[in-house]
N, C-alpha and C positions, 0 to 999 in steps of 0.2 A: 702219460706212456699214449704211443700210437699203434693201432691194430695196422696189423698187416693189412698187405690188401686183397680183396674179397680172387678167388681165383674161378674161373669157368669151371666149367665140370670138365673134369676130365677123366683121366683111363687109368686112373691109378698111378701111375707113373711119378704125376707131379707135374705133368705138360695137362696144358687146356685142351681140347680139341678145337682147332679151329680159333685158336685166338692169338687175333694180330700182335699183341703184347711177346706174345712165346715164338711167331715165326722170327719178330725183328730183332728179341732176343736174341735167336740161334744166329740171324745172318753179322751181328753186333759182333757177337763171342767168337764166332768163326775164323780161326786163320788161313782159310784156304780163301784162295779167290776165287770169283764168280765164276761156274767151268764152262767152255767155248760150247757154243748149241752144237748138236749130234751132226755128225757128218761136215762138221770145218775142215776144210782140204788142208793145203800146205801149212804146216806152220813156219813161221820164221826160222834162221839158223839161231837157237841162243846162245850157242857156243862162247863167244866173247863176252857177254854180258855174266854166264857162268863160271867162267874163268877168273872175272874180275873178282865174284863174291867170292871165289875160293881165296884169292889172293889177302881180301880183307880176312877171310876167318884165320890165315895163315898170318897174318899182321897181330892180327888177335892173340891167335897161339902164341906168340913171340913174347907178347904182355904176358899173358900170365905164368911163361916159362924165365922172363926176366925176374922174376920173385923170389927165382930160386927153387932147389929141390927142398930145402929145412923148411921153409914159410908152406911149399905144396903140401906139406906132408904133415901138417902142425894142426892142431884143432883150430888154429886163427888161420888156415887155408883152406875150408869147406867150401867157401866159394867161388874159392880158386877152380877145387875139384867139379863144384856144380857146372863152374864156365868150361872148364875143358873139356866135359862130357858134352855137354852142349855143341861147342864147336865139333867134334866128333860126331855127332852125330845129323847136323846141320850139312858136314863137307861128305857124307856120306850122302845125301839127298839130291845135294849138287850134284855128284857124281853120275847119279842114275837121271839127271836131265842131260848127261852129254849123250850125243847121238852114238850108235853102236859103229860108226865108223870112225869116230874120235878115239873110242876105247882097243878100238883095232890096232889102230895108229901106234899106240903105245901099251903095249904087250906085257913093259916089265911093272906097270905099274899092279899092285898088288887085288883088282877089283874083290874080289872072293873076301880077301881079309877084311876090307873096309867094310864090305855089306856085316859080315860076322860079328867086329868089334861095334858096330850100329848099332844090330840086335842083343846083343850082350848088355850093350850100356843103356838101351831103349826100354829092355824089357828085365833084365837082371842085374841090374844096377846097385843092389843090395851086395851082392858077390863079387862085384867086378874089382880087381887089380887096380889101384889108382897108381901105381909105380909103372903098369904097361902105356897107361894113358897117357902119363906124362911123358914117357919116352916116344909113343907117338907122335903127341904135339912137340918135342923139340926134335927129333930127325925125320921119322917116316912122311910126317905131312909136308915139311916146307922140302922134300925130295920128291914128292908127287907134284905138288905146287910147280916146280921149276921143271919136271918134264913137259906138265902141261902148261905151260906160258906162250910154248908154240906155237899153240891155237887161238891167240888172244887176236891174232891180224884179221 
């Protein structure tokens, strides 16, 4: 049996103060890219790339839906339901990357409802209604992507 590696003296929360391996671990397990330096000026328009990512999520949603409601609603469909939740959450994050000008050009997109659903799935996932998520993947998400497709060029 091997012992766990020794830890530097920490502040009681399990992290070693000033420990190089702790900093490296935090960087390694961070899902966030490195931040831009303060004062970084104009950011390039990422709308086409964001729309492409939305199209990929719409394709993923179509794959989940292709399994059918009976499977999605069954005990065996648990992973599909988790995937569906992740798709909706990621879709909202992509919506947030769109500029206000792009959102203003598409006033019929339910921006606030997208945010609300993301918040519900992210924070109150145990009480979410997977029938609503299913209908979102099946009808709402493709409709939004269709509206935004004109922004790709």
